[in-house]
KEVOMAR-754649 format. One record per residue (C-alpha): residue in one letter; x, y, z. Coordinates in nm, 2 decimals, decimal comma. Each point is the difference from the previous one (the first is absolute). Example, Ala and Ser with C-alpha at 12.3 -4.5 7.8 and 13.67 -1.06 7.14 Angstrom:
KEVOMAR-754649
<rec A; <1,23; -0,45; 0,78>>
<rec S; <0,14; 0,34; -0,07>>
end
This chain:
KEVOMAR-754649
<rec M; <10,60; 3,58; 3,75>>
<rec N; <-0,30; -0,19; 0,13>>
<rec K; <-0,35; 0,13; 0,01>>
<rec R; <0,00; 0,10; 0,37>>
<rec I; <0,32; 0,21; -0,04>>
<rec R; <-0,14; 0,17; -0,31>>
<rec E; <-0,32; 0,09; 0,19>>
<rec K; <0,20; 0,14; 0,29>>
<rec V; <0,22; 0,21; -0,23>>
<rec L; <-0,31; 0,14; -0,18>>
<rec Y; <-0,16; 0,07; 0,34>>
<rec V; <0,31; 0,19; 0,12>>
<rec L; <0,02; 0,19; -0,33>>
<rec A; <-0,36; 0,10; 0,02>>
<rec W; <0,05; 0,15; 0,34>>
<rec I; <0,31; 0,18; -0,11>>
<rec I; <-0,20; 0,16; -0,28>>
<rec M; <-0,27; 0,10; 0,24>>
<rec V; <0,24; 0,16; 0,24>>
<rec C; <0,18; 0,19; -0,28>>
<rec A; <-0,34; 0,12; -0,13>>
<rec G; <-0,09; 0,12; 0,34>>
<rec I; <0,32; 0,19; 0,03>>
<rec L; <-0,05; 0,16; -0,34>>
<rec I; <-0,35; 0,11; 0,09>>
<rec Q; <0,12; 0,16; 0,32>>
<rec T; <0,28; 0,18; -0,18>>
<rec E; <-0,23; 0,11; -0,28>>
<rec E; <0,22; -0,15; -0,26>>
<rec T; <-0,27; -0,21; -0,15>>
<rec D; <-0,09; 0,23; -0,29>>
<rec R; <0,32; -0,04; -0,19>>
<rec L; <0,02; -0,38; 0,07>>
<rec W; <-0,35; -0,07; -0,11>>
<rec Q; <0,04; 0,22; -0,31>>
<rec L; <0,31; -0,20; -0,10>>
<rec I; <-0,18; -0,33; 0,06>>
<rec Y; <-0,31; 0,11; -0,19>>
<rec R; <0,20; 0,11; -0,30>>
<rec G; <0,21; -0,31; 0,01>>
<rec I; <-0,31; -0,22; -0,01>>
<rec Y; <-0,22; 0,19; -0,24>>
<rec D; <0,24; 0,20; -0,22>>
<rec S; <0,30; -0,22; -0,07>>
<rec T; <-0,13; -0,26; -0,24>>
<rec S; <-0,23; 0,15; -0,25>>
<rec G; <0,05; 0,36; 0,07>>
<rec A; <-0,38; 0,03; 0,03>>
<rec K; <-0,16; 0,04; 0,35>>
<rec T; <-0,28; -0,25; 0,04>>
<rec G; <-0,13; 0,13; 0,33>>
<rec S; <0,07; -0,07; 0,37>>
<rec G; <-0,07; -0,32; 0,19>>
<rec Y; <-0,25; 0,19; 0,21>>
<rec D; <-0,33; 0,08; -0,16>>
<rec N; <-0,12; 0,32; 0,17>>
<rec G; <-0,32; 0,03; -0,20>>
<rec G; <0,13; 0,29; -0,21>>
<rec I; <0,06; 0,21; 0,31>>
<rec T; <0,37; 0,06; 0,09>>
<rec C; <0,04; 0,14; 0,34>>
<rec G; <0,34; -0,03; 0,15>>
<rec M; <0,31; 0,22; -0,03>>
<rec G; <0,34; -0,02; 0,17>>
<rec K; <0,22; 0,31; 0,06>>
<rec G; <0,25; -0,09; -0,27>>
<rec M; <-0,26; -0,04; -0,27>>
<rec R; <-0,21; 0,31; 0,02>>
<rec E; <0,19; 0,20; -0,26>>
<rec G; <-0,07; -0,23; -0,30>>
<rec R; <-0,38; -0,04; -0,02>>
<rec N; <-0,03; -0,17; -0,34>>
<rec N; <-0,20; -0,32; -0,05>>
<rec E; <0,30; -0,23; 0,07>>
<rec N; <0,06; 0,16; 0,34>>
<rec A; <-0,37; -0,02; 0,08>>
<rec D; <0,01; -0,38; -0,05>>
<rec I; <0,32; -0,03; 0,20>>
<rec E; <-0,15; 0,20; 0,28>>
<rec G; <-0,31; -0,22; 0,02>>
<rec Y; <0,23; -0,30; 0,01>>
<rec V; <0,21; 0,15; 0,28>>
<rec D; <-0,30; 0,11; 0,20>>
<rec Y; <-0,16; -0,35; 0,01>>
<rec W; <0,31; -0,21; 0,07>>
<rec E; <0,14; 0,25; 0,25>>
<rec S; <-0,33; -0,02; 0,20>>
<rec Q; <0,02; -0,38; -0,01>>
<rec V; <0,36; -0,01; 0,13>>
<rec R; <-0,09; 0,25; 0,28>>
<rec K; <-0,29; -0,22; 0,10>>
<rec V; <0,21; -0,32; 0,02>>
<rec C; <0,27; 0,18; 0,19>>
<rec D; <-0,25; 0,15; 0,25>>
<rec D; <-0,18; -0,33; 0,05>>
<rec G; <0,34; -0,17; 0,07>>
<rec I; <0,10; 0,27; 0,26>>
<rec R; <-0,34; -0,02; 0,18>>
<rec S; <0,01; -0,38; 0,00>>
<rec A; <0,34; 0,00; 0,15>>
<rec G; <-0,10; 0,26; 0,26>>
<rec R; <-0,30; -0,20; 0,10>>
<rec S; <0,20; -0,32; 0,04>>
<rec K; <0,26; 0,18; 0,21>>
<rec N; <-0,27; 0,15; 0,22>>
<rec N; <-0,18; -0,34; 0,04>>
<rec E; <0,33; -0,16; 0,12>>
<rec S; <0,05; 0,29; 0,24>>
<rec N; <-0,35; -0,02; 0,14>>
<rec K; <0,04; -0,37; 0,07>>
<rec S; <0,30; 0,06; 0,21>>
<rec N; <-0,13; 0,31; 0,17>>
<rec K; <-0,37; 0,08; -0,02>>
<rec S; <0,04; 0,33; 0,17>>
<rec N; <0,19; 0,13; -0,30>>
<rec E; <-0,32; 0,07; -0,20>>
<rec S; <0,11; 0,35; -0,09>>
<rec D; <0,25; -0,14; -0,25>>
<rec E; <-0,28; -0,11; -0,24>>
<rec G; <0,00; 0,19; -0,32>>
<rec K; <0,38; 0,03; -0,03>>
<rec C; <0,16; -0,14; -0,31>>
<rec D; <0,37; -0,09; -0,01>>
<rec G; <0,07; 0,25; 0,27>>
<rec K; <-0,20; 0,28; -0,16>>
<rec D; <-0,27; 0,15; 0,22>>
<rec S; <-0,33; 0,02; -0,18>>
<rec S; <-0,15; 0,25; 0,25>>
<rec A; <-0,22; 0,16; -0,27>>
<rec D; <-0,18; -0,33; -0,05>>
<rec V; <-0,04; -0,05; 0,37>>
<rec A; <-0,13; 0,36; 0,04>>
<rec S; <-0,25; -0,05; -0,28>>
<rec S; <-0,12; -0,33; 0,16>>
<rec D; <-0,04; 0,18; 0,33>>
<rec K; <-0,22; 0,26; -0,15>>
<rec Q; <-0,23; -0,26; -0,16>>
<rec D; <-0,03; -0,19; 0,33>>
<rec A; <-0,09; 0,32; 0,20>>
<rec N; <-0,27; 0,09; -0,26>>
<rec V; <-0,18; -0,32; -0,08>>
<rec G; <0,00; -0,17; 0,34>>
<rec I; <0,19; -0,30; -0,13>>
<rec T; <-0,01; -0,30; 0,22>>
<rec E; <0,31; -0,21; 0,08>>
<rec D; <-0,09; -0,24; -0,28>>
<rec N; <0,00; 0,28; -0,25>>
<rec T; <0,33; 0,16; 0,10>>
<rec K; <0,19; -0,19; -0,26>>
<rec E; <0,22; 0,22; -0,22>>
<rec K; <-0,18; -0,11; -0,32>>
<rec P; <-0,13; 0,34; -0,11>>
<rec V; <0,34; 0,18; 0,06>>
<rec S; <0,22; -0,28; -0,14>>
<rec T; <-0,22; -0,04; -0,31>>
<rec V; <0,02; 0,37; -0,08>>
<rec S; <0,37; 0,02; 0,08>>
<rec A; <0,08; -0,29; -0,24>>
<rec M; <-0,14; 0,19; -0,29>>
<rec A; <0,23; 0,15; -0,26>>
<rec D; <0,04; 0,38; -0,02>>
<rec I; <0,09; 0,15; -0,34>>
<rec S; <-0,09; 0,36; 0,07>>
<rec S; <0,37; 0,10; 0,01>>
<rec S; <0,02; -0,07; -0,37>>
<rec Y; <-0,27; 0,27; -0,07>>
<rec I; <0,07; 0,27; 0,26>>
<rec D; <0,24; 0,19; -0,23>>
<rec M; <-0,21; -0,01; -0,31>>
<rec D; <-0,10; 0,33; -0,16>>
<rec S; <-0,37; 0,06; -0,06>>
<rec D; <-0,01; -0,11; -0,36>>
<rec T; <0,17; -0,33; 0,07>>
<rec L; <-0,22; -0,07; 0,30>>
<rec L; <-0,31; 0,08; -0,21>>
<rec S; <0,10; -0,23; -0,28>>
<rec Y; <0,11; -0,29; 0,23>>
<rec C; <-0,28; 0,00; 0,25>>
<rec Y; <-0,30; 0,18; -0,13>>
<rec N; <-0,26; -0,03; -0,28>>
<rec A; <-0,13; 0,35; -0,08>>
<rec T; <-0,24; 0,04; -0,29>>
<rec Y; <0,03; 0,37; 0,06>>
<rec P; <0,35; 0,05; 0,13>>
<rec K; <-0,05; 0,38; 0,03>>
<rec C; <-0,23; -0,05; 0,29>>
<rec V; <0,29; -0,09; 0,23>>
<rec K; <0,27; 0,26; 0,07>>
<rec S; <0,37; -0,08; 0,01>>
<rec E; <0,03; 0,13; 0,35>>
<rec E; <-0,25; -0,25; 0,11>>
<rec L; <0,21; -0,28; -0,14>>
<rec D; <0,29; 0,06; 0,24>>
<rec A; <0,11; -0,36; 0,06>>
<rec E; <0,21; 0,09; 0,31>>
<rec N; <-0,30; 0,18; 0,16>>
<rec L; <-0,25; -0,27; -0,09>>
<rec L; <0,22; -0,28; 0,13>>
<rec S; <0,12; 0,18; 0,31>>
<rec K; <-0,35; 0,07; 0,13>>
<rec D; <-0,08; -0,21; 0,31>>
<rec M; <-0,32; -0,20; -0,07>>
<rec S; <0,02; -0,21; 0,32>>
<rec L; <-0,30; -0,03; 0,23>>
<rec D; <0,00; 0,12; 0,36>>
<rec M; <-0,09; -0,32; 0,16>>
<rec S; <0,01; 0,14; 0,36>>
<rec T; <-0,34; 0,18; -0,02>>
<rec G; <-0,24; -0,29; -0,02>>
<rec G; <-0,31; -0,03; -0,21>>
<rec Y; <-0,03; -0,06; -0,38>>
<rec K; <0,29; 0,09; -0,21>>
<rec V; <-0,12; -0,08; -0,36>>
<rec L; <-0,33; 0,06; -0,17>>
<rec I; <-0,09; -0,22; -0,29>>
<rec Y; <-0,31; 0,10; -0,20>>
<rec H; <-0,14; -0,04; -0,35>>
<rec T; <-0,14; 0,29; -0,21>>
<rec H; <-0,09; -0,26; -0,27>>
<rec S; <-0,10; -0,28; 0,24>>
<rec S; <-0,18; -0,21; -0,27>>
<rec E; <0,31; -0,04; -0,22>>
<rec A; <0,03; -0,38; -0,07>>
<rec Y; <0,21; -0,25; -0,20>>
<rec A; <-0,04; -0,23; -0,29>>
<rec D; <-0,13; -0,29; 0,20>>
<rec S; <-0,16; 0,18; 0,29>>
<rec V; <-0,34; -0,12; 0,12>>
<rec E; <-0,25; 0,28; -0,06>>
<rec G; <-0,13; 0,14; 0,32>>
<rec D; <0,27; -0,15; 0,21>>
<rec A; <0,20; 0,28; 0,17>>
<rec E; <0,28; -0,25; 0,08>>
<rec D; <0,07; -0,02; -0,37>>
<rec T; <0,04; 0,38; -0,04>>
<rec V; <0,26; 0,25; 0,11>>
<rec M; <-0,19; 0,01; 0,33>>
<rec G; <0,11; -0,36; 0,07>>
<rec L; <0,35; 0,09; -0,09>>
<rec G; <-0,01; 0,29; 0,25>>
<rec Q; <-0,10; -0,23; 0,28>>
<rec Q; <0,28; -0,24; -0,09>>
<rec L; <0,25; 0,28; -0,01>>
<rec A; <-0,13; 0,13; 0,34>>
<rec D; <0,03; -0,34; 0,15>>
<rec I; <0,36; -0,05; -0,12>>
<rec L; <0,11; 0,35; 0,12>>
<rec T; <-0,15; -0,06; 0,34>>
<rec D; <0,08; -0,37; 0,06>>
<rec T; <0,35; -0,02; -0,16>>
<rec Y; <0,14; 0,35; 0,05>>
<rec G; <-0,19; 0,13; 0,30>>
<rec I; <-0,15; 0,30; -0,18>>
<rec P; <-0,36; 0,07; 0,12>>
<rec V; <-0,23; 0,06; -0,31>>
<rec Y; <-0,34; 0,16; -0,03>>
<rec H; <-0,17; -0,16; -0,30>>
<rec D; <-0,29; 0,22; -0,13>>
<rec T; <-0,24; -0,23; -0,19>>
<rec T; <-0,24; 0,28; -0,11>>
<rec E; <-0,10; -0,06; -0,37>>
<rec Y; <0,06; 0,36; -0,12>>
<rec D; <-0,08; -0,08; -0,36>>
<rec M; <-0,34; -0,14; 0,10>>
<rec M; <-0,12; 0,27; 0,23>>
<rec T; <-0,31; 0,07; -0,22>>
<rec G; <-0,08; -0,37; -0,03>>
<rec T; <0,14; -0,01; -0,35>>
<rec L; <0,36; 0,01; -0,13>>
<rec D; <0,11; 0,36; -0,01>>
<rec R; <0,38; 0,06; -0,03>>
<rec N; <-0,03; 0,36; -0,10>>
<rec A; <-0,11; 0,11; 0,35>>
<rec S; <0,19; -0,27; 0,19>>
<rec Y; <0,30; 0,22; 0,08>>
<rec D; <-0,24; 0,26; 0,16>>
<rec Y; <-0,16; -0,28; 0,21>>
<rec S; <0,33; -0,15; 0,10>>
<rec R; <0,15; 0,34; 0,09>>
<rec E; <-0,29; 0,06; 0,24>>
<rec G; <0,02; -0,35; 0,15>>
<rec V; <0,38; 0,00; 0,04>>
<rec S; <0,00; 0,35; 0,15>>
<rec A; <-0,24; -0,12; 0,26>>
<rec I; <0,22; -0,30; 0,09>>
<rec L; <0,31; 0,21; 0,02>>
<rec A; <-0,18; 0,25; 0,23>>
<rec E; <-0,11; -0,29; 0,23>>
<rec H; <0,34; -0,17; -0,01>>
<rec P; <0,27; 0,28; -0,02>>
<rec E; <0,26; -0,27; 0,08>>
<rec I; <-0,02; -0,13; -0,36>>
<rec E; <0,31; 0,09; -0,19>>
<rec V; <-0,04; -0,18; -0,34>>
<rec M; <-0,30; -0,03; -0,23>>
<rec I; <-0,01; -0,25; -0,29>>
<rec D; <-0,27; 0,01; -0,27>>
<rec L; <0,01; -0,35; -0,14>>
<rec H; <-0,11; -0,04; -0,36>>
<rec R; <0,05; -0,22; -0,31>>
<rec D; <0,09; 0,14; -0,34>>
<rec G; <-0,19; -0,01; -0,32>>
<rec V; <0,20; -0,11; -0,31>>
<rec P; <-0,07; -0,13; -0,35>>
<rec D; <-0,14; -0,36; 0,00>>
<rec D; <0,31; -0,14; -0,16>>
<rec T; <0,23; 0,13; 0,28>>
<rec H; <0,08; -0,22; 0,30>>
<rec L; <0,19; 0,17; 0,28>>
<rec V; <0,16; -0,31; 0,16>>
<rec T; <0,35; -0,10; 0,12>>
<rec E; <0,13; -0,28; 0,23>>
<rec V; <0,07; 0,04; 0,37>>
<rec N; <0,11; -0,30; 0,20>>
<rec G; <-0,11; -0,23; -0,28>>
<rec E; <-0,35; 0,14; -0,01>>
<rec P; <-0,17; 0,21; -0,28>>
<rec T; <-0,04; 0,34; 0,15>>
<rec A; <-0,18; 0,31; -0,11>>
<rec Q; <0,23; 0,30; -0,06>>
<rec I; <-0,04; 0,31; 0,22>>
<rec M; <-0,01; 0,36; -0,11>>
<rec L; <0,01; 0,31; 0,23>>
<rec I; <-0,14; 0,33; -0,10>>
<rec N; <0,09; 0,36; 0,08>>
<rec G; <-0,26; 0,28; -0,07>>
<rec M; <0,16; 0,33; -0,08>>
<rec C; <-0,31; 0,23; -0,02>>
<rec R; <0,11; 0,16; -0,32>>
<rec D; <-0,12; 0,01; -0,36>>
<rec E; <0,18; -0,17; -0,29>>
<rec E; <0,22; 0,31; -0,05>>
<rec G; <0,11; 0,01; 0,36>>
<rec N; <-0,22; 0,28; 0,11>>
<rec D; <-0,15; -0,01; 0,35>>
<rec V; <-0,37; -0,08; 0,01>>
<rec D; <-0,21; 0,25; 0,20>>
<rec Y; <-0,25; -0,25; 0,14>>
<rec W; <0,27; -0,25; 0,10>>
<rec S; <0,29; 0,05; 0,24>>
<rec N; <0,23; -0,24; 0,18>>
<rec D; <0,27; 0,14; 0,24>>
<rec N; <0,09; -0,36; 0,08>>
<rec K; <0,10; -0,11; -0,35>>
<rec V; <0,37; -0,02; 0,06>>
<rec D; <-0,05; -0,22; 0,31>>
<rec N; <-0,25; -0,21; -0,20>>
<rec M; <0,28; -0,04; -0,26>>
<rec A; <0,26; -0,09; 0,26>>
<rec L; <-0,23; -0,28; 0,14>>
<rec A; <-0,06; -0,13; -0,35>>
<rec L; <0,36; 0,00; -0,11>>
<rec Q; <0,13; -0,16; 0,31>>
<rec T; <-0,26; -0,27; -0,02>>
<rec Y; <0,07; -0,05; -0,37>>
<rec L; <0,37; -0,05; 0,05>>
<rec A; <-0,06; -0,24; 0,29>>
<rec G; <-0,21; -0,20; -0,24>>
<rec R; <0,24; 0,02; -0,29>>
<rec G; <0,30; -0,09; 0,21>>
<rec N; <-0,17; -0,31; 0,14>>
<rec Y; <-0,27; -0,11; -0,25>>
<rec G; <0,13; 0,13; -0,34>>
<rec D; <-0,27; 0,08; -0,25>>
<rec L; <-0,28; -0,06; 0,25>>
<rec M; <0,01; 0,38; 0,01>>
<rec R; <-0,11; 0,20; -0,31>>
<rec K; <0,12; 0,35; -0,03>>
<rec I; <-0,16; 0,26; 0,22>>
<rec Y; <-0,28; 0,17; -0,20>>
<rec I; <0,00; 0,39; 0,00>>
<rec S; <-0,35; 0,13; -0,04>>
<rec T; <-0,15; 0,35; -0,03>>
<rec S; <-0,27; -0,08; 0,26>>
<rec R; <0,00; 0,01; 0,38>>
<rec Y; <-0,17; -0,32; 0,13>>
<rec N; <-0,05; 0,15; 0,35>>
<rec M; <0,37; -0,05; 0,06>>
<rec D; <0,01; 0,36; 0,14>>
<rec L; <-0,16; -0,13; 0,32>>
<rec M; <0,32; -0,14; 0,14>>
<rec P; <0,38; 0,02; -0,07>>
<rec R; <0,03; -0,38; -0,01>>
<rec A; <-0,29; -0,07; -0,23>>
<rec M; <0,02; -0,27; -0,27>>
<rec L; <-0,21; -0,13; -0,29>>
<rec A; <0,09; -0,35; -0,11>>
<rec E; <-0,13; -0,20; -0,30>>
<rec I; <0,02; -0,38; 0,05>>
<rec G; <0,00; -0,16; -0,34>>
<rec A; <-0,29; 0,07; -0,23>>
<rec Q; <-0,33; -0,15; -0,12>>
<rec T; <0,19; -0,26; -0,20>>
<rec N; <0,17; -0,15; 0,30>>
<rec T; <-0,15; -0,28; 0,21>>
<rec I; <-0,10; 0,06; 0,36>>
<rec Q; <0,27; -0,24; 0,11>>
<rec E; <0,27; 0,19; -0,19>>
<rec A; <-0,12; 0,31; 0,18>>
<rec R; <0,00; -0,17; 0,34>>
<rec N; <0,35; -0,13; -0,06>>
<rec A; <0,12; 0,36; -0,02>>
<rec M; <-0,11; 0,09; 0,35>>
<rec E; <0,29; -0,18; 0,19>>
<rec P; <0,27; 0,18; -0,20>>
<rec F; <-0,19; 0,33; 0,01>>
<rec A; <-0,03; -0,02; 0,37>>
<rec A; <0,37; -0,08; 0,03>>
<rec M; <0,11; 0,31; -0,20>>
<rec L; <-0,24; 0,22; 0,19>>
<rec A; <0,14; -0,13; 0,33>>
<rec K; <0,35; 0,06; -0,11>>
<rec V; <-0,08; 0,37; -0,06>>
<rec L; <-0,22; 0,05; 0,30>>
<rec L; <0,20; -0,19; 0,26>>
<rec E; <0,36; 0,10; -0,08>>
end
């Protein structure tokens, strides 16, 4: 068999494998198959499991229906392995379908330009949801003809969705897989209802016009290992502007970026009172712009000096991201009189959906969601978020590299 024939055979076999994988995913038979493959690779020779081929940074977040009963360490590794590779197969299959659909539509448009309504169909399937989402963006932002490309919608649609692997989890399993709770009693089991959290509609109403997302910084002066002192571009403030630009320019989501230095209101650094100052400032902005539906308080974390929160995304070193939920309870789970948050479950839904969008597409870019006893002004809006981009040990470029994927996962949740 000559080289050309061998290459052709390998090519055909590769596509057969991909098609079979796609069928298995759609029929939800992947769990048993991956479990057999995993055990065959890692258990057959030495009898000792050496770990999966996917390093999830110590956080295993993925569970198929057939694997939920046995929750020992072996199954935890298998589930992380399944979660990652299933998302990759889904992405390849989705990309192929969309590519084929675009080619088919291009040929059709060449022969009959009046048939523009056929755009967005893939192999005969009508992607009316994508078209409707695109229409809502166009009506809101005043997009010109040059900007009516389907880039925002197609980018979001191409992203993997792994939420179905989590929706049937009980509260204890969801907590252990997706959350980091120093005081686990401060979150109630009824609040960790996976089906409720993942079924909540977090999408924006793009038909009303005006700003849709508010980005602000309670700790505006938080900087990075190599930040130039006094240069706001090298702080979380600069990251906020970068995130705002990407959400607006790439995804058509109008953003209000509040650049008030809430931790410097007295002229010197004061982070004890900064949440009081930001509460006052954000409340005024929301009163002036009632069309805003999402607020994001962008921070960076503080960690021991020998900790480096970095992973690789698209070949670039990228600061890891952590979302926070404030439960307004003490360490024993008792409600705190001077704090309250009627929006905490909606806050949790936004965080969990964003976390899974990140895990499904960028792996360990996402750290587990941190459950805190505090409030963080998240009571001001149902869709309120606090995000930590890396830490003081990251470089500013590592933090900047996180903004593209962070914007993508936000867009997936807010536009679908």
